[in-house]
C-alpha positions as CSV (number, residue, x, y, z in Angstrom):
1,M,-151.7,46.6,34.5
2,K,-153.3,44.4,37.5
3,D,-152.2,41.0,38.2
4,D,-154.7,39.4,40.5
5,R,-156.1,35.8,39.2
6,S,-159.7,37.0,38.1
7,D,-157.8,39.8,35.9
8,M,-155.7,37.4,34.5
9,E,-158.0,34.6,33.7
10,R,-160.2,36.9,31.2
11,V,-156.8,37.5,29.2
12,E,-157.2,35.9,25.9
13,I,-153.8,35.4,23.6
14,R,-155.5,35.4,20.4
15,E,-153.6,32.3,18.0
16,V,-152.9,33.9,14.3
17,W,-152.5,32.1,11.2
18,A,-152.2,32.7,7.5
19,H,-156.4,32.6,7.3
20,N,-157.2,35.4,10.1
21,L,-153.8,37.5,9.8
22,Q,-155.8,40.4,7.5
23,H,-158.1,40.3,10.7
24,E,-156.1,40.8,13.6
25,F,-153.7,42.9,12.0
26,K,-157.2,45.3,11.3
27,I,-157.8,44.9,15.5
28,I,-154.2,45.7,15.9
29,R,-154.3,49.1,13.9
30,D,-157.3,50.1,15.6
31,M,-156.0,49.9,18.6
32,I,-152.4,51.0,18.0
33,G,-153.1,54.8,18.5
34,K,-154.5,54.3,22.7
35,Y,-152.6,50.9,23.4
36,N,-149.0,52.3,21.9
37,H,-146.9,50.1,24.2
38,I,-145.7,46.7,22.4
39,A,-144.6,43.9,24.4
40,M,-142.6,41.1,22.4
41,D,-141.3,38.2,22.4
42,T,-139.9,35.3,19.7
43,E,-139.3,32.1,20.0
44,Y,-137.0,30.3,17.0
45,P,-134.7,27.3,16.7
46,G,-132.0,27.7,18.8
47,T,-128.3,28.5,18.2
48,I,-126.7,27.0,15.4
49,I,-123.4,28.5,16.2
50,P,-122.1,28.8,19.6
51,N,-120.6,32.2,22.0
52,P,-116.7,31.9,21.1
53,N,-116.6,33.1,24.9
54,P,-117.4,30.3,27.0
55,M,-118.5,33.4,29.9
56,Y,-121.3,35.0,27.9
57,C,-121.3,37.9,30.8
58,S,-117.6,38.7,29.3
59,A,-118.6,38.9,25.8
60,T,-117.7,42.2,24.1
61,P,-120.9,43.6,22.3
62,N,-119.3,43.0,19.1
63,E,-118.6,39.3,19.7
64,I,-122.5,39.2,21.0
65,Y,-123.9,40.5,17.9
66,D,-121.2,38.6,15.5
67,V,-122.9,35.0,17.0
68,M,-126.0,36.3,17.2
69,K,-125.7,37.5,13.5
70,S,-124.5,34.3,12.0
71,N,-127.7,32.4,13.8
72,V,-130.2,34.7,13.3
73,S,-129.2,34.6,9.6
74,G,-129.1,30.7,9.2
75,T,-132.4,30.0,10.8
76,N,-136.1,31.3,10.6
77,M,-138.5,32.2,13.6
78,I,-141.0,30.3,14.8
79,Q,-143.5,32.3,17.1
80,L,-143.9,35.9,17.3
81,G,-145.9,37.5,20.4
82,L,-146.8,40.8,20.9
83,T,-148.8,42.4,24.1
84,L,-150.2,45.7,23.1
85,S,-151.2,48.3,26.3
86,T,-151.6,51.8,27.4
87,S,-149.0,53.8,29.3
88,N,-150.3,52.8,32.7
89,G,-150.0,48.8,31.4
90,D,-153.8,48.2,30.9
91,L,-154.3,45.7,27.9
92,P,-156.7,46.0,24.8
93,I,-160.1,44.6,25.2
94,Y,-161.8,42.8,22.4
95,N,-165.2,41.0,22.5
96,G,-165.3,41.7,26.0
97,K,-161.8,40.2,26.6
98,S,-158.4,41.3,27.2
99,V,-156.5,40.2,24.7
100,S,-152.7,39.4,23.0
101,W,-151.5,37.9,20.1
102,Q,-149.2,35.2,18.8
103,F,-148.3,34.7,15.6
104,N,-147.2,31.7,14.1
105,F,-145.0,31.7,11.2
106,K,-144.8,28.8,8.6
107,E,-141.0,28.9,7.1
108,F,-139.6,26.4,10.1
109,N,-139.0,22.8,8.8
110,P,-137.5,20.8,11.6
111,A,-136.9,17.7,9.2
112,I,-134.3,19.9,6.9
113,D,-133.6,23.3,8.5
114,K,-131.0,24.6,10.9
115,Q,-131.5,24.3,14.3
116,G,-129.8,24.0,17.7
117,P,-129.3,21.0,19.8
118,G,-132.4,20.0,21.5
119,S,-134.3,23.0,21.0
120,V,-136.9,22.0,18.4
121,E,-138.3,19.2,20.8
122,F,-138.4,21.5,23.6
123,L,-140.8,23.4,22.0
124,A,-142.8,20.7,20.7
125,R,-143.0,19.8,24.6
126,Q,-144.2,23.5,25.5
127,G,-147.2,23.2,22.6
128,V,-145.2,24.1,19.0
129,D,-147.1,22.1,16.3
130,Y,-144.4,22.1,13.6
131,E,-146.9,20.2,10.7
132,K,-149.7,22.6,11.9
133,N,-147.3,26.0,11.5
134,M,-145.9,24.7,7.9
135,K,-149.7,24.3,6.7
136,Y,-151.4,26.8,8.4
137,G,-149.0,29.5,9.3
138,V,-148.3,33.3,8.5
139,D,-145.8,34.1,5.6
140,S,-143.7,36.6,6.9
141,N,-143.0,38.8,4.0
142,I,-146.8,39.4,4.4
143,F,-146.5,39.7,7.7
144,G,-143.7,42.3,7.7
145,E,-146.3,44.2,4.6
146,L,-149.0,44.5,7.6
147,L,-146.5,45.0,10.3
148,M,-145.2,48.2,8.3
149,S,-148.7,49.5,7.7
150,S,-149.8,48.8,11.0
151,G,-148.7,51.9,12.6
152,A,-146.6,49.9,14.9
153,V,-143.0,50.7,13.6
154,M,-141.3,53.8,12.5
155,N,-143.7,55.7,14.9
156,D,-142.2,58.1,17.3
157,E,-145.5,57.9,19.7
158,V,-145.0,54.2,19.9
159,S,-142.5,52.0,22.5
160,W,-141.5,48.9,22.1
161,V,-141.1,46.5,25.8
162,T,-138.4,43.3,25.9
163,F,-136.8,41.3,27.8
164,H,-132.9,40.7,26.6
165,C,-134.2,41.5,23.0
166,T,-131.4,40.5,20.9
167,Y,-132.7,37.7,19.1
168,D,-136.1,39.4,19.4
169,F,-134.9,42.6,17.3
170,S,-133.0,40.5,14.8
171,Y,-135.6,38.6,13.6
172,L,-137.9,41.4,13.4
173,I,-135.2,43.4,11.6
174,K,-134.7,40.0,9.2
175,I,-138.5,40.3,8.3
176,L,-138.8,43.3,7.8
177,T,-136.1,44.4,5.8
178,R,-136.5,41.0,3.9
179,K,-132.7,40.3,3.9
180,N,-131.6,36.9,4.9
181,M,-128.5,38.8,6.3
182,L,-128.2,41.1,9.6
183,P,-126.2,44.3,8.9
184,K,-122.1,43.5,8.5
185,T,-121.4,45.5,11.6
186,L,-123.2,46.1,15.5
187,P,-123.6,49.9,14.7
188,E,-125.2,49.0,11.2
189,F,-127.5,47.3,13.0
190,M,-128.3,48.9,16.0
191,A,-128.9,52.2,13.1
192,V,-131.4,49.9,11.4
193,V,-133.2,49.0,14.9
194,N,-133.6,52.8,15.5
195,I,-135.2,53.3,12.0
196,Y,-138.2,50.5,13.0
197,F,-138.3,51.2,16.7
198,R,-138.0,54.7,17.8
199,N,-138.6,53.7,21.6
200,V,-136.9,50.6,23.3
201,F,-137.3,49.6,26.6
202,D,-135.6,46.4,27.8
203,A,-136.8,45.4,30.9
204,K,-133.9,43.2,32.0
205,F,-132.1,46.5,32.6
206,L,-135.1,47.7,35.2
207,Y,-134.1,44.7,37.7
208,N,-131.1,44.8,40.0
209,D,-129.5,41.7,38.9
210,Q,-129.3,41.2,35.5
211,R,-128.5,37.5,35.6
212,K,-132.0,36.5,36.6
213,G,-134.9,35.5,33.9
214,L,-138.3,36.7,33.1
215,K,-139.8,33.8,34.9
216,Y,-137.4,34.4,38.4
217,I,-138.4,37.9,38.6
218,A,-142.1,37.8,37.6
219,N,-142.2,35.5,40.6
220,V,-140.4,37.8,43.0
221,L,-143.1,40.6,41.6
222,G,-145.8,37.8,42.1
223,L,-147.3,38.0,38.4
224,K,-149.5,35.0,37.4
225,R,-148.1,34.1,33.4
226,V,-151.1,33.1,31.0
227,G,-150.5,30.7,28.6
228,K,-147.5,28.5,29.1
229,E,-143.7,29.4,29.2
230,H,-141.9,29.7,26.1
231,N,-144.6,30.3,23.9
232,A,-144.0,33.9,22.5
233,G,-147.8,35.3,22.9
234,S,-147.5,34.2,26.7
235,D,-143.8,35.5,27.2
236,S,-144.6,38.6,25.4
237,L,-147.8,39.4,28.2
238,L,-145.4,38.4,31.1
239,T,-142.7,40.8,29.5
240,M,-145.2,43.7,29.8
241,Q,-146.6,42.7,33.2
242,V,-143.0,42.5,34.7
243,F,-142.2,46.0,32.9
244,V,-144.9,47.9,34.1
245,A,-144.5,46.5,37.6
246,L,-141.0,47.4,37.8
247,R,-141.0,50.7,36.3
248,D,-144.0,51.4,38.6
249,R,-142.8,49.9,42.1
250,M,-139.1,50.5,41.5
251,F,-138.9,53.8,39.6
252,G,-141.9,55.6,40.4
253,G,-143.1,55.5,36.6
254,D,-140.0,57.0,34.9
255,V,-137.6,54.7,33.7
256,R,-136.9,57.0,30.5
257,R,-133.1,56.9,31.1
258,F,-133.1,53.4,30.0
259,G,-134.7,53.8,27.2
260,G,-132.7,52.9,23.7
261,Q,-130.5,50.3,25.5
262,I,-130.3,46.6,24.4
263,H,-128.9,44.1,27.0
264,G,-125.3,42.8,25.2
265,L,-125.5,45.0,22.9
266,G,-125.0,48.7,24.0
267,V,-127.2,51.7,23.4
268,I,-129.0,52.4,20.4
269,N,-127.6,55.7,18.8
270,C,-131.1,57.9,18.8
């Protein structure tokens, strides 16, 4: 994936709502065979239950999972970004432009739903229009059905690329299983992740300082963002750029030893 200014200016982040959901998934289904690397990012209304361990880095995987499970079970996802690419990092072309997707969901109501302090206002400043989401947004159940039939999940030929993806996978598991509650234990959760997402790479593991965030690493690598920070489509695209750059520049293109690791939770039992 090239990261010069002219190439990035030709990237379109396609906004997905209820009215064009079927159409956009048809595009994805048609492309998934060739563009079988998928980067994702989610936006959600913050955390309603704080981590009981104030030093997050010293929390155990089970502690992290228990807090995450309570937060995800009690909230709804607001946005999901998906970026497809080839193994070389080339984006799909549609109507003459490289494309990525941002799905806007309808279920979250900021007036009545649980939310973390300041999170809803922060996302609004980043451009999230909650009224528009509730009126025109995607039904998560329909999204789940289309994702299941798209070829993106339960497919050994597809690799999922993430950055610190604990909450990202949790919201997708919640949608795909149609259960408000996540699995009771961390091993059960990891087993479910492995059913749907056969090959997982968390780009956070590829950087030598895992305390650093996506924005910092992208700047170090000289990568140009498309769209606004903390918009799921833009963040998924940047996640793919960071993954490809780290993989190729630091590991000679071979990151198989990092497969199946989710930052904070451990290794998927593949």
